[in-house]
Each structure stands twice: as structure tokens, then as C-alpha cells.
C-alpha positions in Angstrom: -51.6 35.9 -58.0 -49.9 38.3 -55.6 -52.8 38.2 -53.2 -52.9 34.4 -53.4 -49.1 34.2 -52.8 -49.4 36.5 -49.8 -52.2 34.4 -48.3 -50.2 31.2 -48.8 -47.1 32.7 -47.1 -49.3 33.9 -44.2 -50.7 30.4 -43.7 -47.2 28.8 -43.9 -45.9 31.2 -41.2 -48.9 30.4 -39.0 -48.2 26.7 -39.3 -44.5 27.2 -38.5 -45.5 29.0 -35.3 -47.9 26.3 -34.2 -46.1 23.2 -35.5 -44.1 21.4 -32.7 -40.4 20.8 -33.4 -38.9 17.4 -33.4 -37.4 18.2 -30.0 -40.8 19.2 -28.7 -42.2 15.9 -30.0 -39.3 13.9 -28.4 -39.7 15.6 -25.1 -43.4 14.9 -25.1 -42.9 11.3 -25.9 -40.2 11.1 -23.2 -42.6 12.5 -20.6 -45.3 10.0 -21.7 -42.9 7.1 -21.5 -41.7 8.2 -18.0 -45.2 8.5 -16.8 -46.1 5.1 -18.2 -43.0 3.5 -16.6 -43.9 5.1 -13.3 -47.3 3.7 -13.4 -45.8 0.3 -14.3 -43.6 0.4 -11.2 -46.5 1.4 -9.0 -48.6 -1.4 -10.5 -45.8 -3.9 -10.0 -45.3 -2.9 -6.3 -49.1 -3.1 -5.7 -49.2 -6.6 -7.2 -46.2 -7.7 -5.1 -47.9 -6.5 -2.0 -51.2 -8.2 -2.9 -49.3 -11.4 -3.5 -47.6 -11.1 -0.1 -50.9 -10.4 1.7 -52.4 -13.4 -0.1 -49.6 -15.4 1.6 -50.7 -14.0 5.0 -54.3 -14.9 4.3 -53.3 -18.6 3.6 -52.0 -19.0 7.2 -54.4 -17.0 9.3 -58.1 -17.0 9.9 -59.4 -13.4 9.3 -62.5 -11.9 7.9 -62.1 -9.7 4.8 -62.5 -6.6 7.0 -59.8 -7.9 9.4 -57.5 -8.6 6.5 -58.0 -5.1 5.0 -57.2 -3.6 8.4 -54.1 -5.8 8.7 -53.0 -4.7 5.2 -53.2 -1.1 6.3 -51.3 -1.8 9.5 -48.6 -3.6 7.4 -48.2 -0.6 5.2 -47.9 1.7 8.2 -45.3 -0.6 9.7 -43.3 -0.6 6.4 -43.1 3.1 6.6 -42.2 3.0 10.3 -39.5 0.3 9.9 -38.1 1.6 6.5 -38.9 -1.7 4.8 -41.0 -2.5 1.7 -44.7 -3.4 2.4 -44.2 -6.9 0.9 -41.2 -7.6 3.2 -43.3 -6.6 6.3 -46.2 -8.7 4.9 -43.8 -11.7 4.8 -43.0 -11.2 8.5 -46.8 -11.3 9.2 -47.1 -14.5 7.1 -44.3 -16.2 9.0 -45.9 -15.2 12.3 -49.1 -16.9 11.1 -47.2 -20.0 10.1 -45.5 -20.1 13.6 -48.8 -20.0 15.4 -49.1 -16.3 16.4 -52.7 -15.4 17.1 -54.3 -13.1 14.5 -54.9 -10.3 17.0 -51.2 -10.5 18.0 -49.9 -10.3 14.4 -49.4 -6.5 14.3 -47.5 -6.5 17.6 -45.4 -9.5 16.5 -44.7 -8.0 13.0 -43.5 -4.7 14.6 -41.3 -6.6 17.1 -39.8 -8.9 14.5 -39.2 -5.9 12.1 -37.5 -3.9 14.8 -35.3 -7.0 15.8 -34.4 -7.4 12.1 -33.2 -3.8 11.9 -31.5 -3.6 15.3 -29.9 -7.1 15.2 -28.7 -7.0 11.6 -30.9 -10.1 10.7 -33.1 -10.9 7.8 -36.8 -10.4 8.4 -37.3 -14.2 8.2 -34.6 -14.9 10.8 -36.0 -12.2 13.2 -39.5 -13.6 12.9 -38.4 -17.1 13.5 -36.3 -16.1 16.5 -39.1 -14.0 18.1 -41.7 -16.7 17.7 -39.6 -19.7 18.8 -37.8 -18.1 21.7 -41.0 -16.6 23.2 -42.7 -20.0 22.7 -39.8 -22.0 24.3 -39.5 -19.8 27.4 -43.3 -19.2 27.6 -43.0 -15.4 27.5 -45.4 -12.9 26.0 -44.5 -10.7 23.1 -44.1 -7.7 25.5 -41.7 -9.8 27.5 -40.0 -10.8 24.3 -39.5 -7.1 23.6 -37.8 -6.8 27.0 -35.6 -9.7 26.1 -34.7 -8.1 22.8 -33.6 -5.0 24.7 -31.4 -7.1 27.0 -29.8 -8.8 24.0 -29.2 -5.4 22.4 -27.4 -4.2 25.6 -25.3 -7.4 25.6 -24.4 -6.9 21.9 -23.5 -3.2 22.5 -21.2 -4.0 25.5 -19.5 -7.3 24.7 -17.7 -8.9 21.8 -20.8 -10.9 20.8 -23.3 -9.7 18.2 -27.0 -9.7 18.8 -27.6 -12.0 15.8 -25.0 -14.5 17.3 -26.6 -14.4 20.7 -30.1 -15.0 19.2 -28.8 -17.9 17.1 -27.3 -19.6 20.1 -30.5 -19.0 22.1 -32.5 -20.9 19.5 -30.2 -23.9 20.1 -30.1 -23.8 23.9 -33.7 -22.7 24.7 -35.1 -26.1 25.6 -32.2 -27.1 27.8 -32.0 -23.6 29.4 -35.7 -23.7 30.2 -35.4 -27.2 31.6 -32.5 -26.2 33.8 -34.5 -23.3 35.2 -32.9 -20.3 33.5 -34.9 -17.3 32.6 -34.7 -16.0 29.0 -32.4 -13.1 30.0 -30.1 -15.5 31.9 -29.9 -17.8 28.9 -29.0 -14.8 26.7 -26.2 -13.8 29.1 -24.8 -17.3 29.2 -24.8 -17.5 25.4 -23.2 -14.1 25.2 -20.4 -15.2 27.7 -19.5 -18.2 25.6 -19.6 -16.3 22.2 -17.6 -13.4 23.6 -14.8 -15.9 24.3 -14.5 -16.3 20.5 -16.8 -19.3 20.0 -19.2 -19.4 17.0 -22.9 -19.6 18.0 -23.2 -23.3 17.1 -20.1 -24.3 19.1 -21.1 -22.1 22.0 -24.6 -23.6 22.0 -23.2 -27.2 21.9 -20.9 -26.4 24.9 -23.7 -24.8 26.9 -26.1 -27.7 26.2 -23.5 -30.2 27.4 -22.7 -28.1 30.5 -26.4 -27.8 31.5 -27.2 -31.4 30.8 -24.2 -32.8 32.7 -24.8 -30.5 35.7 -28.5 -31.4 35.8 -27.8 -35.2 35.6 -24.8 -35.2 37.9 -26.3 -37.9 40.2 -26.7 -40.2 37.2 -23.1 -39.8 36.0 -20.3 -42.4 36.5 -17.6 -42.7 39.2 -15.1 -40.5 37.4 -17.6 -37.7 37.2 -18.5 -38.0 40.9 -14.8 -38.0 41.8 -14.3 -34.8 39.7 -17.1 -33.2 41.6 -15.5 -34.2 44.8 -12.3 -32.6 43.7 -14.3 -29.4 43.4 -15.6 -29.8 47.0 -19.2 -30.5 45.9 -21.4 -33.5 45.7 -24.0 -34.4 43.1 -26.8 -34.0 45.6 -25.5 -30.6 46.7 -25.3 -29.6 43.0 -28.8 -30.7 42.4 -30.1 -28.7 45.4 -28.2 -25.6 44.2 -29.8 -25.9 40.8 -33.3 -26.3 42.3 -32.8 -23.3 44.5 -31.1 -20.9 42.2 -30.1 -22.2 38.7 -28.1 -19.1 37.7 -26.1 -19.0 40.9 -25.5 -22.7 40.7 -23.7 -22.2 37.4 -21.7 -19.2 38.7 -20.7 -21.2 41.8 -19.7 -24.3 39.8 -17.5 -22.3 37.4 -16.1 -20.3 40.3 -14.9 -23.6 42.0 -13.3 -24.6 38.7 -11.5 -21.2 38.5 -10.0 -21.8 42.0 -8.1 -24.9 40.8 -4.7 -24.9 39.3 -4.5 -25.3 35.5 -3.6 -29.0 35.5 -6.2 -30.0 38.1 -8.8 -27.9 36.2 -8.0 -29.7 32.9 -8.3 -33.1 34.6 -11.6 -32.1 36.2 
């Protein structure tokens, strides 16, 4: 009996040494749950990215190999821009919807992503602006990058924000191009009006009216012609100035207004 009791005690002691405590069990389960949750997050992110890339595939023509390469580029850009891969994929998808060629999508996506960060715009707003402005003014993506730099300089040195200048440019692009202004000149004109305290939509409406009236001066009525005469300029002269140097024509026109006294300027 003593030998048997000793053997039982020995076995019980051995079990106590090897049996995990409740705390050990809880810790183990916690680690397992944490690992499972981490895998769930990774899986969810992967599915979101695949869904976003499926959206890109719907609007572009690319082989499976090209799409795979584009997916890798999108992930690299996400890291570079500090955005989620699916957000960058959405920029690429919008580029496809707006007619950007497949081989230009990586460049467009990088440009729109950088504009989004620098201008304080959503990715969707930046993509739309980059595509539409470059299309209206007939400029390449590289030239659009230069325009973005110009807008950034204006935003850093005046009272107008980059996002406000861009919003106004989307509204005045057609008229500005018709008038003969380069994209940078249109940006500067938008900046000047917004810096006076006008919201982008109000500034754009005023600019469109100004450019339209100046360009159609010869077709305006007698009061309009008389007002031009009070500035010391004729409709034909104004038309010639616009043809020769559109930007200078605006500066000269506003300069003549500035030389008038307040009452005469208001009447004009």
C-alpha cells in the first residue's frame, strides 16, 4: 500500500508539473485568436484589392499578364503615396473610365495620387481633374505634371488653395482654351480671382463672362462699344490684341479699367 501510494503521488506531481494552468490556456487561446484575426484582416484587405482591380479590368483592355503587372505597380504606388492599394486601384479605374490609354495608366495613377496628397483633394477629385484638364488643354501627362507644379506654387504663395484653383480650372478650361490661354495662364487667372475672396464657382463664372465678352466684343451692342471707347480701345483692336497675345490682352484691358476713376469704372 505504501509503495502504491508513493507511486500515485509521484504520478500526480508529474501531472502538476506538465499540466498547463488556466492562465496558460487563456494566453494560448488569446494568441490563437489574435493570429486568426490578423489573418482575417489580411484576407479582407486582399479581397478589397482584388475587387478594386476587377473594377480596373472592366474599363481597360489588358491581357492577364498586363493586369498582373499593373496590380504590382498599383501596390508599389500605394506604398510610395502612403495610400491603401485599393484606393490607388480606384484612381487607375477612374483613369480608364476617363479614356487614359492602358500604357499611360501607371503614370496617370502616380500623377493623380501625388495631386491628391499635395492639393488636399480626394483621389477621385484629383483623377478627374488631371484627366479633364489635360484633355481640354491638349497637354500630355508630363505637361500636366508641370501644370500641377505651377498650381502648387500659386497655392503656396497666394490666398488661393490648390484645390480651389483646380476646381475653377475645370469650369473655365473650355473658354480659356478657346480664348488662347495656356493652361498655366488659365491657372494664374483663376488664382487671381479666387485670391480676391471669390469661391471657385463664382470666380469661374466671372472669368467665363470676361473671356466671352472680350472675345465677342465686335458682336456686342452700342453700349458695350461705347464702354470700350471710354477705355480708349475699339472692338477690332481688342480682337487683334487677343489674336496676337491673349494673356497680354487681358492684362492691358484690366490695366485700362484700373486707370479710370471709380465712378467711370463702375459705369464701364
